[in-house]
Every structure is written in C-alpha cells, then in structure tokens.
C-alpha positions as CSV (number, residue, x, y, z in Angstrom):
1,M,264.1,13.8,297.4
2,R,263.1,10.2,298.4
3,L,266.6,8.8,297.7
4,T,268.3,11.3,300.0
5,H,265.6,10.7,302.7
6,T,266.0,6.9,302.5
7,L,269.8,7.1,302.6
8,S,269.9,9.7,305.5
9,G,267.3,7.6,307.4
10,A,269.3,4.5,306.9
11,L,272.5,6.2,308.0
12,L,270.9,7.6,311.1
13,A,269.9,4.2,312.3
14,F,273.4,2.8,311.5
15,G,274.6,5.4,313.9
16,L,275.9,7.9,311.3
17,A,274.7,11.4,310.4
18,F,274.6,12.0,306.6
19,A,275.8,15.5,307.3
20,A,278.7,14.3,309.4
21,S,280.8,13.7,306.3
22,P,280.4,14.8,302.7
23,V,281.6,11.4,301.5
24,I,280.4,8.1,303.1
25,H,283.2,5.6,303.8
26,A,281.4,2.4,304.6
27,A,284.2,0.0,305.4
28,P,287.5,0.0,307.4
29,T,290.6,0.3,305.3
30,Q,293.3,-1.1,307.7
31,A,294.3,-4.6,306.8
32,A,293.6,-6.3,310.1
33,D,290.3,-4.5,310.5
34,L,289.3,-5.2,306.9
35,A,289.9,-8.9,307.5
36,A,287.7,-8.8,310.6
37,F,285.1,-6.9,308.7
38,R,285.1,-9.4,305.8
39,S,284.9,-12.4,308.1
40,F,281.9,-11.0,310.0
41,T,278.7,-12.9,309.0
42,L,275.2,-11.3,309.2
43,N,272.5,-13.7,310.4
44,E,269.0,-13.6,311.9
45,S,270.2,-13.7,315.5
46,F,272.5,-10.7,314.9
47,L,269.8,-8.8,313.1
48,D,267.3,-9.2,315.9
49,K,269.8,-8.0,318.5
50,W,270.9,-5.1,316.3
51,K,267.3,-4.0,315.8
52,A,266.7,-3.9,319.5
53,A,270.0,-2.0,320.0
54,Q,269.0,0.5,317.3
55,A,265.7,1.1,319.1
56,D,267.7,1.9,322.3
57,T,270.1,4.1,320.3
58,A,267.3,6.2,318.8
59,K,266.2,7.1,322.4
60,D,269.7,8.4,323.3
61,P,271.7,8.8,320.1
62,C,274.3,11.1,321.7
63,N,275.4,8.6,324.2
64,L,274.6,5.3,322.5
65,G,275.3,6.2,318.9
66,I,278.6,5.8,317.0
67,V,278.7,9.2,315.1
68,D,281.4,10.6,317.3
69,L,283.5,7.5,316.8
70,L,283.6,8.0,313.0
71,S,283.6,11.8,312.7
72,G,286.7,12.6,314.8
73,D,289.8,14.3,313.5
74,D,292.2,11.4,313.2
75,E,295.5,12.0,311.6
76,D,295.5,8.7,309.9
77,E,293.2,9.0,306.8
78,N,292.2,5.4,307.3
79,G,290.6,6.3,310.6
80,P,291.2,4.8,314.0
81,P,291.8,1.0,314.3
82,L,288.8,-1.2,315.2
83,D,290.2,-2.0,318.6
84,Q,290.3,1.8,319.4
85,L,286.8,2.3,318.1
86,V,285.6,-0.6,320.3
87,A,287.3,0.8,323.4
88,S,285.9,4.3,322.7
89,F,282.4,2.9,322.2
90,E,282.5,0.8,325.4
91,A,283.6,3.8,327.4
92,K,280.6,5.9,326.5
93,P,277.9,6.3,329.2
94,G,275.1,3.7,328.9
95,V,276.7,1.6,326.1
96,Q,277.7,-1.4,328.3
97,D,274.1,-1.6,329.6
98,M,272.6,-1.3,326.2
99,L,275.0,-4.0,324.8
100,E,274.3,-6.4,327.6
101,R,270.6,-5.8,327.4
102,N,270.7,-6.7,323.7
103,G,273.2,-9.6,324.0
104,L,275.9,-8.0,321.9
105,S,279.6,-7.3,322.4
106,A,280.9,-3.9,321.3
107,R,283.0,-5.5,318.7
108,D,280.2,-7.5,317.1
109,Y,277.9,-4.5,317.3
110,L,280.4,-2.3,315.4
111,L,281.4,-4.9,312.9
112,G,277.8,-5.8,312.2
113,S,276.8,-2.1,311.9
114,F,279.7,-1.4,309.6
115,T,278.8,-4.5,307.5
116,M,275.2,-3.5,307.1
117,L,276.1,0.1,306.4
118,A,278.6,-1.1,303.8
119,A,276.0,-3.4,302.3
120,A,273.5,-0.5,302.2
121,V,276.0,1.8,300.6
122,Q,277.1,-0.9,298.1
123,E,273.5,-1.6,297.2
124,M,272.8,2.2,296.9
125,A,275.8,2.6,294.6
126,R,274.6,-0.3,292.5
127,Q,271.1,1.1,292.1
128,H,272.2,4.7,291.8
129,P,275.7,5.0,290.3
130,E,275.2,8.7,289.9
131,M,275.7,9.1,293.7
132,I,279.3,7.9,293.2
133,E,279.8,10.3,290.3
134,Q,278.4,13.2,292.4
135,G,280.7,12.3,295.3
136,Y,278.0,11.4,297.8
137,I,279.3,7.9,298.4
138,E,282.6,6.3,297.8
139,A,282.7,3.0,295.9
140,S,283.9,0.2,298.1
141,P,286.7,-2.1,296.9
142,A,285.4,-5.3,295.3
143,G,284.7,-7.9,297.8
144,T,284.4,-5.5,300.8
145,V,281.1,-7.0,301.7
146,S,280.9,-10.8,301.1
147,E,278.3,-12.1,298.7
148,A,276.6,-13.9,301.6
149,N,276.3,-10.7,303.6
150,M,275.0,-8.8,300.5
151,A,272.4,-11.6,299.9
152,F,271.4,-11.4,303.6
153,Y,271.1,-7.6,303.4
154,R,269.1,-7.7,300.2
155,Q,266.8,-10.3,301.7
156,H,266.1,-8.0,304.7
157,Q,266.6,-4.6,303.1
158,A,262.9,-3.6,303.1
159,D,262.6,-4.4,306.8
160,I,265.9,-2.7,307.7
161,L,264.8,0.5,305.7
162,Q,261.4,0.5,307.4
163,L,263.0,0.3,310.8
164,T,265.6,2.9,310.0
165,Q,263.0,5.4,308.8
166,K,260.9,4.8,311.9
167,L,263.9,5.3,314.2
168,S,265.1,8.4,312.3
169,Q,261.7,9.9,313.0
170,Q,261.9,8.8,316.6
171,A,265.4,10.3,317.1
172,G,264.3,13.5,315.4
173,D,266.8,16.3,316.0
174,K,268.4,14.6,319.0
175,L,271.3,13.4,316.8
176,L,271.9,16.8,315.3
177,N,272.3,18.2,318.8
178,C,275.0,15.8,319.8
179,A,277.9,17.8,318.4
180,G,279.1,20.1,321.0
C-alpha cells in the first residue's frame, strides 16, 4: 500500500522503524521537553543540515540512527527526558563526528527530527484520519507542532518525502538488523 510505504519510508529517514512500535508517538510528553519541542523552529538552514545528516545516517543507521533511543524499555510511559536522549545519542560511536560534519548539536538534531516527525504524523493524521482510528498513529495534542513549523513542513513535504524514500532504499535492511 502506497500510504504505508510513504509513512514507513518517512519514519526510517527520521530515524525510526515503523515496526519498532505499533503506535507512533511523535512528540515528547514531559513538560520541560514539550516546551523545548514547541519552541524549536524549523528553517532552511536546519533542513539543509538535517538532510546531510540523514544521508550519513542511512549509511550507518545502527550507529547513527535514533531508533534505539526511542524503542527502549523505559519505566516512565512518557519516555526518557530529552537531556537523557541527547546524552545517549552523543555517546553512540560516530555520532559526534556526524554532527560536527553537518554543523548540528545533538539537541538540535533530535528536536528538529522530532519536530519534523511530529509534523509528518500530524499531516498524515489530517489527511488519513482512519490511521488514528485503526491505532497506527496517536493524535498529537493540539498545538504540539506550531503553525509555523507545520507551514514549513508542508512547504517542504514533497522534498522531504522524496529524500526519505531515497534514503530508505539506500539503508535497505541495515536498520532491521540493528536490533540485537
């Protein structure tokens, strides 16, 4: 199905495996993290850096991806705090070099990735409400993604989806082999 292919391709490039979780949670739920998430602003400079980082990630998704950060067994149903995710991401082999090469901090990379993922999921839910009803995605609380970020995402959606599909093909089965 094209819809599933598009969504799974998009999630792969955002550093998530569609199969990693039956329900997609696209935004942090802890108050301080949610405030940081809502105040992050997508722009052309970030998008260019993010695209380059995604190309690096597709080459080595097990070490440079964020799947393991989001699919762990955390006792808190809200997931780990953003600062913990940042520290865990920075500690992964090759991540510091990838971030430096692309002019990003781990915090901005994660916040931007989460923002674009949340925008993609929010747009998917708007276009395909049956995905919420069927339990594939969870509706984000109103205002999770700012109107400015949603507008930016919609303006660049075709380009982002094209990139994510290309990178999902490039990464192939590498991501599925990361779980160990």
